[in-house]
C-alpha positions, -999 to 999 in steps of 0.1 A, spaced: 244 339 -231 245 358 -264 264 390 -268 245 421 -280 264 420 -313 254 384 -320 217 391 -312 218 421 -336 234 399 -363 208 372 -359 180 398 -360 193 413 -392 197 379 -408 161 371 -400 150 405 -414 169 399 -446 154 364 -449 119 378 -444 125 404 -471 137 378 -496 107 355 -488 83 384 -494 99 392 -527 97 356 -539 60 354 -528 52 386 -547 69 372 -578 49 340 -575 17 360 -569 23 382 -600 31 352 -622 -1 334 -611 -22 364 -617 -7 371 -651 -13 334 -660 -49 336 -648 -55 368 -667 -41 353 -699 -62 322 -694 -94 341 -688 -90 364 -718 -85 335 -742 -117 318 -732 
């Protein structure tokens, strides 16, 4: 059985991981959109 402290630690690690994943996805989204805008304006 896990202690309450260990469960809290795992929960926080998962939360941090989700935050980092979200930041990376937003950066990819922005780069893709900027690239698409640059491509569409040069046509």
